[in-house]
PLY file of the C-alpha trace (Angstrom):
ply
format ascii 1.0
element vertex 286
property float x
property float y
property float z
element edge 285
property int vertex1
property int vertex2
end_header
24.56 -60.09 80.04
20.89 -61.29 80.89
19.40 -59.32 78.33
21.87 -60.30 75.69
20.66 -63.94 76.00
17.99 -65.41 73.42
14.45 -65.94 74.76
11.02 -66.69 73.49
8.13 -64.68 74.59
4.62 -64.30 73.86
2.94 -60.77 73.67
-0.32 -59.16 72.11
-0.55 -56.67 68.97
-3.87 -54.67 68.64
-5.71 -55.35 65.48
-7.52 -52.50 63.38
-9.81 -52.90 60.46
-9.48 -49.91 58.26
-11.16 -48.27 55.04
-14.37 -49.58 55.88
-17.25 -47.92 53.69
-19.77 -45.98 55.32
-22.58 -48.22 53.98
-21.12 -51.28 55.17
-21.88 -52.83 58.69
-19.55 -55.34 60.10
-21.64 -58.27 61.41
-19.18 -60.12 63.78
-16.65 -59.35 66.55
-13.22 -58.84 65.33
-10.57 -59.85 67.96
-9.05 -56.78 69.46
-5.66 -58.38 69.53
-3.61 -61.14 68.41
-1.15 -63.21 70.28
2.24 -63.74 68.88
5.29 -65.63 70.15
8.64 -64.36 69.03
12.15 -65.23 69.51
15.19 -62.98 70.08
17.74 -61.15 72.23
16.16 -59.88 75.52
16.83 -56.61 74.79
14.80 -56.61 71.45
11.91 -58.31 73.04
11.62 -55.44 75.50
11.17 -53.11 72.93
8.28 -54.95 71.32
6.63 -55.36 74.92
7.22 -51.58 75.82
7.30 -49.78 72.53
7.14 -50.10 68.98
4.73 -53.10 68.57
2.17 -51.13 69.97
1.24 -50.14 66.64
-1.89 -52.05 65.52
-1.86 -54.52 62.88
-4.11 -52.80 60.35
-6.40 -55.10 58.04
-7.63 -53.24 54.89
-11.22 -53.92 54.27
-10.81 -53.46 50.46
-7.87 -55.93 50.00
-9.87 -58.78 51.60
-13.57 -58.46 51.27
-15.41 -60.40 48.72
-18.68 -59.89 47.09
-20.40 -62.90 49.37
-20.04 -60.71 52.44
-17.02 -62.33 53.83
-13.43 -61.41 54.16
-10.49 -63.49 55.36
-6.97 -62.62 56.20
-4.83 -65.79 55.61
-2.09 -67.01 57.80
0.91 -66.14 55.22
-0.56 -62.57 55.04
-0.35 -62.35 58.83
3.00 -63.49 58.88
4.19 -60.84 56.32
2.61 -58.10 58.15
3.67 -58.70 61.36
7.24 -59.82 60.50
7.22 -56.26 58.73
6.73 -54.82 62.46
9.46 -56.76 63.95
13.27 -56.49 63.92
15.10 -58.14 61.24
16.81 -60.56 63.71
13.47 -61.44 65.28
11.89 -65.00 64.33
8.33 -65.01 64.64
7.28 -68.67 65.82
3.28 -68.60 66.25
0.30 -66.39 65.72
-3.10 -66.96 67.76
-5.62 -66.68 65.96
-3.61 -67.60 62.69
-6.38 -66.40 60.44
-8.76 -63.39 60.90
-11.81 -63.06 59.14
-15.16 -60.55 59.29
-18.43 -60.74 58.02
-20.45 -57.45 56.85
-23.41 -56.37 54.80
-24.81 -53.06 53.16
-27.32 -52.46 55.95
-29.68 -55.30 55.74
-31.41 -55.87 58.90
-34.69 -57.13 60.42
-36.32 -57.73 64.02
-36.76 -60.95 65.50
-38.11 -62.31 68.87
-36.01 -62.86 71.89
-36.62 -66.51 73.35
-34.91 -68.08 76.56
-32.36 -70.82 76.16
-31.58 -73.07 79.21
-33.34 -74.52 82.11
-35.29 -72.88 85.02
-36.47 -74.99 88.02
-38.91 -73.38 90.25
-39.18 -74.12 94.03
-41.30 -77.07 94.98
-45.11 -76.18 94.72
-43.92 -73.25 92.45
-44.16 -72.93 88.58
-42.86 -70.31 86.07
-45.88 -68.44 85.54
-44.44 -65.83 83.04
-41.26 -64.62 81.47
-40.52 -61.21 80.26
-37.72 -59.72 78.15
-36.57 -56.18 77.82
-36.43 -55.83 74.81
-39.04 -58.36 73.56
-37.18 -58.20 70.24
-33.89 -57.10 68.52
-32.54 -56.20 65.24
-30.10 -58.20 63.43
-27.69 -57.64 60.74
-26.58 -60.20 58.27
-26.63 -61.14 54.75
-29.86 -61.54 52.98
-29.65 -65.47 53.30
-28.90 -65.46 57.05
-31.62 -62.96 57.74
-34.10 -65.28 55.96
-32.90 -68.36 57.75
-33.03 -66.75 61.46
-36.63 -66.73 62.84
-35.73 -65.65 66.65
-32.75 -65.01 68.42
-31.77 -67.13 71.84
-30.10 -66.32 74.83
-27.06 -67.90 76.15
-28.10 -70.85 78.28
-29.45 -69.81 81.72
-29.91 -72.34 84.55
-31.79 -71.42 87.69
-33.17 -74.02 90.55
-35.23 -73.61 93.45
-36.59 -70.36 91.94
-39.45 -68.76 94.43
-39.22 -64.93 94.02
-39.15 -62.57 90.82
-35.79 -62.42 89.44
-34.53 -60.01 87.02
-31.04 -61.15 85.33
-29.00 -59.67 82.49
-28.15 -62.05 79.67
-26.15 -62.06 76.51
-27.69 -63.37 73.14
-26.29 -66.50 71.87
-23.58 -65.54 69.09
-24.36 -66.52 65.58
-21.62 -66.36 63.13
-21.85 -63.48 60.60
-24.73 -61.98 62.49
-24.72 -58.71 64.47
-27.33 -58.23 67.23
-28.72 -54.99 68.55
-28.71 -55.06 71.48
-26.74 -57.66 72.44
-27.46 -57.91 76.01
-31.01 -57.84 77.28
-32.84 -58.12 80.64
-35.14 -61.18 81.65
-37.62 -60.89 84.20
-38.70 -64.52 85.90
-41.82 -64.65 87.65
-42.66 -67.74 89.80
-45.94 -68.40 91.29
-47.45 -70.77 93.65
-49.51 -73.66 92.51
-52.89 -73.95 93.97
-56.00 -76.11 93.05
-59.26 -74.38 92.85
-62.88 -74.93 91.66
-65.23 -72.54 89.99
-69.00 -72.94 88.97
-69.66 -72.52 85.28
-73.09 -72.25 83.51
-73.74 -75.08 80.99
-75.00 -73.79 77.69
-76.62 -75.43 74.75
-75.20 -75.17 71.22
-76.47 -75.89 67.81
-80.16 -75.50 69.46
-83.29 -75.09 66.86
-85.00 -71.76 66.67
-87.79 -71.63 69.12
-86.23 -74.24 71.60
-84.63 -74.01 74.92
-82.20 -76.47 76.64
-82.36 -76.78 80.60
-79.93 -79.00 82.38
-80.12 -80.20 85.82
-77.71 -78.91 87.59
-77.42 -75.68 85.55
-74.02 -75.37 86.60
-70.92 -77.71 86.84
-67.97 -77.21 89.23
-64.75 -77.00 86.96
-61.39 -78.03 89.05
-57.96 -76.82 87.87
-54.58 -76.02 89.18
-53.03 -72.57 88.41
-50.96 -69.77 90.19
-52.22 -67.83 92.93
-51.79 -64.34 91.19
-53.71 -66.02 88.02
-56.45 -67.10 89.99
-57.25 -63.72 91.13
-58.01 -62.95 87.67
-60.29 -65.88 86.58
-63.97 -65.52 86.43
-66.66 -68.31 85.48
-67.21 -66.64 81.97
-63.40 -67.55 81.18
-64.81 -71.09 80.81
-67.09 -72.53 78.55
-69.23 -75.47 79.36
-71.55 -76.86 76.69
-74.04 -79.66 75.70
-74.28 -80.26 71.80
-78.16 -80.59 70.66
-77.02 -82.57 67.60
-75.46 -85.20 69.83
-78.84 -85.53 71.75
-80.83 -85.62 68.43
-78.70 -88.28 67.24
-78.31 -90.22 70.37
-81.54 -89.55 72.49
-81.11 -90.47 76.25
-82.28 -89.61 79.64
-78.83 -87.86 80.24
-76.71 -85.71 77.95
-73.00 -85.26 78.08
-71.28 -82.12 78.83
-67.97 -80.82 77.47
-65.45 -78.26 78.34
-65.05 -76.18 75.15
-62.71 -73.55 76.45
-60.63 -72.49 79.24
-58.47 -69.43 80.02
-54.80 -69.10 79.57
-52.68 -70.25 82.55
-54.69 -73.18 84.03
-53.87 -76.73 84.08
-55.36 -80.34 84.90
-58.72 -78.92 84.24
-61.54 -81.35 84.94
-65.34 -81.52 85.26
-66.90 -82.78 88.48
-69.44 -84.79 86.28
-69.66 -85.62 82.76
-73.26 -85.97 82.31
-76.61 -84.41 83.47
-80.15 -84.57 83.27
-81.96 -82.09 80.53
-85.21 -80.94 79.33
-85.93 -79.23 76.18
-88.58 -76.76 76.28
-90.66 -74.55 73.35
-90.30 -70.75 73.79
0 1
1 2
2 3
3 4
4 5
5 6
6 7
7 8
8 9
9 10
10 11
11 12
12 13
13 14
14 15
15 16
16 17
17 18
18 19
19 20
20 21
21 22
22 23
23 24
24 25
25 26
26 27
27 28
28 29
29 30
30 31
31 32
32 33
33 34
34 35
35 36
36 37
37 38
38 39
39 40
40 41
41 42
42 43
43 44
44 45
45 46
46 47
47 48
48 49
49 50
50 51
51 52
52 53
53 54
54 55
55 56
56 57
57 58
58 59
59 60
60 61
61 62
62 63
63 64
64 65
65 66
66 67
67 68
68 69
69 70
70 71
71 72
72 73
73 74
74 75
75 76
76 77
77 78
78 79
79 80
80 81
81 82
82 83
83 84
84 85
85 86
86 87
87 88
88 89
89 90
90 91
91 92
92 93
93 94
94 95
95 96
96 97
97 98
98 99
99 100
100 101
101 102
102 103
103 104
104 105
105 106
106 107
107 108
108 109
109 110
110 111
111 112
112 113
113 114
114 115
115 116
116 117
117 118
118 119
119 120
120 121
121 122
122 123
123 124
124 125
125 126
126 127
127 128
128 129
129 130
130 131
131 132
132 133
133 134
134 135
135 136
136 137
137 138
138 139
139 140
140 141
141 142
142 143
143 144
144 145
145 146
146 147
147 148
148 149
149 150
150 151
151 152
152 153
153 154
154 155
155 156
156 157
157 158
158 159
159 160
160 161
161 162
162 163
163 164
164 165
165 166
166 167
167 168
168 169
169 170
170 171
171 172
172 173
173 174
174 175
175 176
176 177
177 178
178 179
179 180
180 181
181 182
182 183
183 184
184 185
185 186
186 187
187 188
188 189
189 190
190 191
191 192
192 193
193 194
194 195
195 196
196 197
197 198
198 199
199 200
200 201
201 202
202 203
203 204
204 205
205 206
206 207
207 208
208 209
209 210
210 211
211 212
212 213
213 214
214 215
215 216
216 217
217 218
218 219
219 220
220 221
221 222
222 223
223 224
224 225
225 226
226 227
227 228
228 229
229 230
230 231
231 232
232 233
233 234
234 235
235 236
236 237
237 238
238 239
239 240
240 241
241 242
242 243
243 244
244 245
245 246
246 247
247 248
248 249
249 250
250 251
251 252
252 253
253 254
254 255
255 256
256 257
257 258
258 259
259 260
260 261
261 262
262 263
263 264
264 265
265 266
266 267
267 268
268 269
269 270
270 271
271 272
272 273
273 274
274 275
275 276
276 277
277 278
278 279
279 280
280 281
281 282
282 283
283 284
284 285
């Protein structure tokens, strides 16, 4: 008697895309199933849940694909196809999603670099010294127009706070409609380091000197102070910096002292400053 009553029940039907040509790549994730709500006698609904509607709903590529690289199965077609799988007494009341669409191309692809999206906040007195990706670039498949517009692929937003140790995580890449990404999940290495303030003595060098003349400064070296990570500091040498005196400035503005300038510095240092800005000098003939 209970099964003879009328009920409304939601259940899923598998979806399959068929007749896809061998040279075609589907560039978006189709739903593996759709949820439908049907109304009928209890014993009819039981047959759907446990038996006959386990047959997949098939979407024929050739029927719905168009030249722009996009195919769409409209709501009316879905209702017709699903109704054909149901008993004549069953009333179909809803479908989720009510439209199925897919994107494809004929194998167009390119490699693009991976970028981190989100916010990484190191522990106090730490900073994020390095970020590494495995792989550092991925292959994307899409229409030519989409490929031309995409320069990099970003991860889904990642948030970490109080980071003080090396951390390796797996992260999916942000989905872009109509784009297939291979691989879709990558590994990311986050390498925090301790901030330290250090100093190093760097020779002062004259530039634009006339032939046969030598610049001597007093002192001959200047202390360069900077902040960096402990691991980075171990690799820094005086020759990584360049402190100069420009002879043209001396010639244009003669004075007892000359200005010194920091011309180059290594990657990974911050808040760089010279202990002095002017020095005594002497120009000698060779």
